[in-house]
C-alpha positions as CSV (number, residue, x, y, z in Angstrom):
1,X,234.3,45.7,141.3
2,X,234.0,48.0,144.3
3,X,231.8,51.0,143.5
4,X,230.8,54.0,145.5
5,X,227.3,52.6,145.9
6,X,228.6,49.2,147.0
7,X,231.0,50.8,149.5
8,X,228.2,52.9,151.0
9,X,226.1,49.8,151.3
10,X,228.6,48.3,153.6
11,X,228.6,51.3,156.0
12,X,225.5,50.2,158.0
13,X,227.1,46.8,158.6
14,X,230.3,48.4,159.8
15,X,228.4,50.7,162.1
16,X,226.4,47.9,163.5
17,X,229.6,46.0,164.2
18,X,231.0,49.0,166.1
19,X,227.8,49.3,168.1
20,X,227.8,45.6,169.0
21,X,231.4,45.9,170.3
22,X,232.8,43.7,167.5
23,X,236.4,44.1,166.3
24,X,237.1,47.4,164.4
25,X,240.3,47.7,162.3
26,X,241.8,51.2,161.9
27,X,243.1,52.1,158.4
28,X,246.7,51.9,159.4
29,X,249.1,52.0,162.3
30,X,250.6,55.3,163.5
31,X,254.1,55.6,165.0
32,X,254.6,58.0,167.9
33,X,258.4,58.6,168.0
34,X,259.8,60.4,171.1
35,X,263.2,62.2,171.2
36,X,263.4,61.9,175.0
37,X,261.5,58.9,176.5
38,X,259.1,59.8,179.3
39,X,260.5,57.8,182.2
40,X,258.7,59.7,185.0
41,X,256.2,57.5,186.9
42,X,252.7,58.8,187.6
43,X,250.3,57.9,190.4
44,X,246.7,57.1,189.6
45,X,244.2,56.3,192.3
46,X,241.2,54.1,191.5
47,X,238.2,53.5,193.8
48,X,235.3,51.1,193.1
49,X,232.0,51.1,195.0
50,X,228.3,51.7,195.0
51,X,228.3,55.3,196.2
52,X,229.4,57.9,193.6
53,X,230.1,60.7,196.1
54,X,232.2,58.4,198.3
55,X,234.4,56.9,195.7
56,X,235.2,60.3,194.1
57,X,236.3,61.6,197.5
58,X,238.3,58.4,198.2
59,X,240.0,58.6,194.9
60,X,241.2,62.1,195.6
61,X,242.3,61.0,199.1
62,X,244.5,58.4,197.3
63,X,246.6,61.3,195.8
64,X,246.2,63.7,198.7
65,X,250.0,64.2,199.2
66,X,250.5,65.2,195.5
67,X,247.6,67.6,195.6
68,X,248.6,69.4,198.8
69,X,252.1,69.8,197.5
70,X,250.8,71.4,194.3
71,X,248.3,73.9,195.7
72,X,250.4,75.6,198.3
73,X,250.8,78.9,196.3
74,X,247.3,79.0,194.8
75,X,244.6,81.5,195.6
76,X,241.5,79.6,194.7
77,X,240.2,76.2,193.4
78,X,238.7,76.0,190.0
79,X,236.5,73.0,189.4
80,X,235.7,72.4,185.7
81,X,232.7,70.0,185.2
82,X,231.7,68.5,181.8
83,X,228.4,70.0,180.7
84,X,228.4,69.1,177.0
85,X,224.6,69.0,177.4
86,X,222.6,71.2,179.7
87,X,219.6,68.7,179.6
88,X,221.0,65.2,179.7
89,X,222.3,64.2,183.1
90,X,224.1,61.1,181.9
91,X,226.2,63.3,179.5
92,X,227.2,65.8,182.2
93,X,229.0,65.8,185.5
94,X,226.7,64.8,188.3
95,X,226.2,67.0,191.4
96,X,227.2,64.0,193.6
97,X,230.6,63.8,191.8
98,X,231.1,67.5,192.6
99,X,230.0,66.8,196.2
100,X,232.7,64.1,196.4
101,X,235.3,66.7,195.3
102,X,233.9,69.3,197.8
103,X,233.9,66.7,200.6
104,X,237.6,66.2,199.9
105,X,238.3,69.9,199.9
106,X,236.2,70.7,203.0
107,X,238.6,70.9,205.9
108,X,241.7,70.7,203.7
109,X,241.3,73.9,201.6
110,X,240.9,77.3,203.2
111,X,240.3,79.5,200.2
112,X,237.3,80.0,197.8
113,X,236.1,77.5,195.2
114,X,234.8,78.4,191.8
115,X,232.7,75.9,189.7
116,X,233.0,77.1,186.1
117,X,232.1,75.9,182.6
118,X,231.6,77.1,179.0
119,X,228.7,74.8,178.0
120,X,227.9,74.3,174.3
121,X,224.4,75.6,175.4
122,X,223.5,78.0,178.2
123,X,225.8,77.3,181.1
124,X,223.7,78.6,184.0
125,X,220.7,76.6,182.7
126,X,222.8,73.5,183.0
127,X,223.9,74.4,186.5
128,X,220.2,74.8,187.5
129,X,219.0,71.6,185.8
130,X,221.8,69.5,187.4
131,X,221.3,71.2,190.8
132,X,224.7,72.7,191.1
133,X,223.0,75.8,192.5
134,X,222.4,73.9,195.8
135,X,226.1,73.4,196.4
136,X,227.0,76.9,197.7
137,X,224.5,76.5,200.5
138,X,225.8,73.0,201.4
139,X,229.5,74.0,201.7
140,X,229.4,77.5,203.1
141,X,233.0,77.4,204.4
142,X,234.3,76.9,200.8
143,X,232.6,80.1,199.5
144,X,231.5,78.5,196.3
145,X,230.8,80.6,193.2
146,X,229.2,79.4,190.0
147,X,230.7,81.0,186.9
148,X,229.8,80.9,183.2
149,X,232.9,81.5,181.2
150,X,230.8,82.8,178.3
151,X,229.1,85.4,180.4
152,X,232.4,86.4,182.1
153,X,233.7,86.9,178.5
154,X,237.4,87.2,179.6
155,X,239.7,85.3,177.3
156,X,243.3,84.7,176.1
157,X,244.1,83.8,172.5
158,X,245.8,80.7,171.3
159,X,246.0,79.2,167.8
160,X,244.6,76.2,165.9
161,X,244.8,74.9,162.3
162,X,241.9,75.0,159.9
163,X,240.9,72.2,157.6
164,X,243.1,74.0,154.9
165,X,246.0,73.9,157.4
166,X,245.9,77.6,157.9
167,X,246.3,79.2,161.3
168,X,243.2,80.6,163.1
169,X,242.9,82.2,166.6
170,X,240.6,80.8,169.3
171,X,239.5,82.4,172.5
172,X,240.1,80.4,175.7
173,X,238.5,81.3,179.0
174,X,241.0,83.4,180.9
175,X,240.5,81.5,184.2
176,X,241.7,78.4,182.5
177,X,245.1,80.1,182.2
178,X,245.2,81.8,185.6
179,X,248.4,80.9,187.5
180,X,246.6,81.7,190.8
181,X,244.1,78.8,190.3
182,X,244.4,75.2,191.3
183,X,242.3,73.4,188.7
184,X,240.4,70.2,189.3
185,X,238.9,68.5,186.3
186,X,235.6,66.7,186.9
187,X,235.3,64.4,183.9
188,X,233.3,61.4,182.9
189,X,234.0,58.1,181.2
190,X,232.3,58.5,177.8
191,X,232.7,57.4,174.2
192,X,232.8,60.3,171.6
193,X,231.5,61.2,168.2
194,X,234.8,62.6,166.8
195,X,237.8,61.4,168.9
196,X,236.7,57.9,170.1
197,X,236.7,58.7,173.8
198,X,236.4,61.7,176.1
199,X,237.7,62.1,179.7
200,X,240.0,64.6,181.4
201,X,241.9,66.3,178.6
202,X,238.9,66.4,176.3
203,X,236.9,68.1,179.0
204,X,239.5,70.7,179.6
205,X,240.5,71.5,176.0
206,X,236.9,71.8,174.7
207,X,235.6,73.4,177.9
208,X,238.1,76.3,177.6
209,X,236.9,77.8,174.2
210,X,234.1,80.3,174.8
211,X,231.1,81.4,172.7
212,X,228.7,84.4,172.6
213,X,227.2,85.7,175.8
214,X,223.5,84.9,176.5
215,X,221.5,87.3,174.3
216,X,224.5,88.5,172.3
217,X,224.3,89.0,168.6
218,X,225.7,88.1,166.2
219,X,226.3,84.7,167.6
220,X,229.7,83.1,167.5
221,X,231.2,79.9,168.9
222,X,234.9,79.1,169.1
223,X,234.3,75.5,170.0
224,X,233.2,74.9,166.4
225,X,236.8,75.7,165.3
226,X,237.9,72.4,166.7
227,X,235.7,70.3,164.4
228,X,237.6,70.8,161.2
229,X,238.1,67.1,160.4
230,X,239.1,64.0,162.3
231,X,242.8,64.6,161.9
232,X,242.8,68.3,162.8
233,X,240.6,67.8,165.9
234,X,243.2,65.6,167.5
235,X,246.0,68.0,166.7
236,X,244.0,71.1,167.8
237,X,243.2,69.4,171.1
238,X,246.9,68.7,171.6
239,X,247.8,72.4,170.8
240,X,245.3,73.5,173.4
241,X,246.4,71.0,176.0
242,X,249.9,72.3,175.6
243,X,248.7,75.8,176.4
244,X,246.6,74.7,179.4
245,X,248.9,72.1,180.9
246,X,250.9,74.4,183.2
247,X,247.6,75.4,185.0
248,X,246.3,71.9,185.6
249,X,246.1,70.6,189.2
250,X,244.2,67.3,189.6
251,X,241.6,65.4,187.7
252,X,238.8,63.1,188.8
253,X,237.1,60.9,186.2
254,X,233.6,59.8,187.4
255,X,233.0,56.3,186.0
256,X,230.3,55.4,188.5
257,X,228.0,55.5,185.5
258,X,229.8,56.0,182.2
259,X,228.4,56.4,178.7
260,X,228.9,54.0,175.7
261,X,227.6,54.1,172.1
262,X,226.7,57.5,170.7
263,X,228.6,59.7,173.2
264,X,229.3,62.3,174.3
265,X,225.7,63.3,174.6
266,X,223.4,60.6,173.3
267,X,224.8,57.3,174.5
268,X,223.6,54.8,177.0
269,X,224.7,54.1,180.6
270,X,227.4,51.7,181.7
271,X,227.5,50.9,185.5
272,X,231.3,50.9,185.8
273,X,231.1,52.0,189.5
274,X,234.6,53.5,189.5
275,X,236.4,56.8,190.1
276,X,239.9,57.7,188.9
277,X,242.1,60.5,190.3
278,X,245.5,61.8,189.4
279,X,247.6,64.9,189.1
280,X,248.7,63.5,185.7
281,X,245.7,64.0,183.3
282,X,247.3,61.9,180.6
283,X,247.9,59.0,183.0
284,X,244.3,59.2,184.3
285,X,242.9,59.1,180.8
286,X,245.1,56.1,180.0
287,X,243.7,54.2,182.9
288,X,240.2,55.3,181.9
289,X,240.7,53.7,178.5
290,X,241.6,50.4,180.2
291,X,238.4,50.5,182.1
292,X,236.5,51.2,178.9
293,X,238.3,48.5,176.9
294,X,239.5,51.0,174.2
295,X,242.7,50.6,172.3
296,X,245.1,53.4,173.5
297,X,246.7,53.7,170.1
298,X,243.3,55.0,168.7
299,X,243.3,58.2,170.7
300,X,245.5,60.6,168.7
301,X,245.4,63.6,171.0
302,X,246.5,61.5,174.1
303,X,249.4,60.0,172.1
304,X,250.4,63.5,171.0
305,X,250.3,64.7,174.6
306,X,252.5,61.8,175.8
307,X,254.8,62.2,172.9
308,X,255.5,65.8,173.8
309,X,255.9,65.4,177.5
310,X,252.5,66.4,178.8
311,X,252.0,63.2,180.8
312,X,252.6,59.5,181.1
313,X,250.7,57.2,178.7
314,X,252.7,54.0,179.2
315,X,250.7,51.7,181.6
316,X,253.8,50.1,183.0
317,X,255.0,53.5,184.2
318,X,251.8,54.3,186.0
319,X,251.5,53.3,189.7
320,X,248.0,52.2,190.4
321,X,246.5,52.6,193.9
322,X,243.3,50.5,194.0
323,X,241.8,47.4,192.5
324,X,243.3,45.5,189.6
325,X,242.0,47.0,186.4
326,X,241.0,43.7,184.9
327,X,238.6,43.1,187.8
328,X,236.5,46.2,187.1
329,X,237.0,46.9,183.3
330,X,234.1,46.7,181.0
331,X,234.0,46.7,177.2
332,X,232.2,49.9,176.1
333,X,230.4,49.9,172.8
334,X,231.9,52.3,170.3
335,X,230.1,55.2,168.6
336,X,228.4,54.2,165.4
337,X,230.8,56.4,163.4
338,X,234.0,54.9,165.0
339,X,235.3,53.7,161.6
340,X,235.1,57.2,160.2
341,X,236.7,58.6,163.3
342,X,239.7,56.2,163.0
343,X,240.4,57.6,159.5
344,X,242.8,60.0,161.3
345,X,245.2,57.1,161.5
346,X,245.2,56.5,157.7
347,X,246.5,58.6,154.8
348,X,245.7,62.3,154.6
349,X,242.7,63.1,152.4
350,X,242.4,66.5,150.7
351,X,239.0,67.1,152.3
352,X,238.7,65.2,155.6
353,X,235.2,64.2,156.8
354,X,233.7,66.5,159.4
355,X,232.4,64.8,162.5
356,X,230.9,66.1,165.8
């Protein structure tokens, strides 16, 4: 007879299996019906090499024509790094990845560049720790500004659902919905503690919600509204991505050194030595999953985005510029809680587990 105690006793074994990269079975398949199939092809550039800065620049050069077509009417470039941690460099966008982006822009883009983030901690502290503060002096022609969305405190409202399926407002950084910006996402290949994997769309959707200004009381944090259960998190990310999508320009995923295991902040390095670039964030993330060896059906928010026309998720409709994926792919170890994360694929529970 299976009791609560005996079930709990199996969890360490399951988690160990996930950490060792063994097969993990989700609680059930999910169908993603589409009314109008997405037949549009997307271009994704992949570069592989031993110098992070160089392969990031070269990946963007692989989609240069698409980028230049898209930014003609824009007033400034907004680069959105991933600073989920302000202390752990492996968890956060490396300054050399930003240099690769800036190397591409220098000589091509004539306007100003803003590097902006809403870190879960203190944004400017992360910028200092990761040495982003050196970049304005290195690229004077680009007139770089470093911006903390939380300190700027300008926002636009959108809505999410609560664990009780009620509607709640969330404050998104106003610049993330500015039609005058050409946005470049600077993401990382990482496993995740709630949604299995994080790359471009996760970086943008969870980087947009803001929290209290430094020194402000009482403290508040709209990022926490996304962690209402494994099912709601995927859906809330899709709702936010739908709001932000019209303002997205290009994305670069830095996989020179990815993170496996207990991502997005406490995992271990994987030397994938790759960079991915595209103007289609969904397609870029789909290719990233291939490089990580993660089943694309597991990522709910990406399937929802594809299902609703935000990008191309079918690999046979993605044109790849670069090496064959099989030659550079590596099997990333899952987060220890991957079985619990995959419960979003099973039947709805009255009180979903909270992760993240």
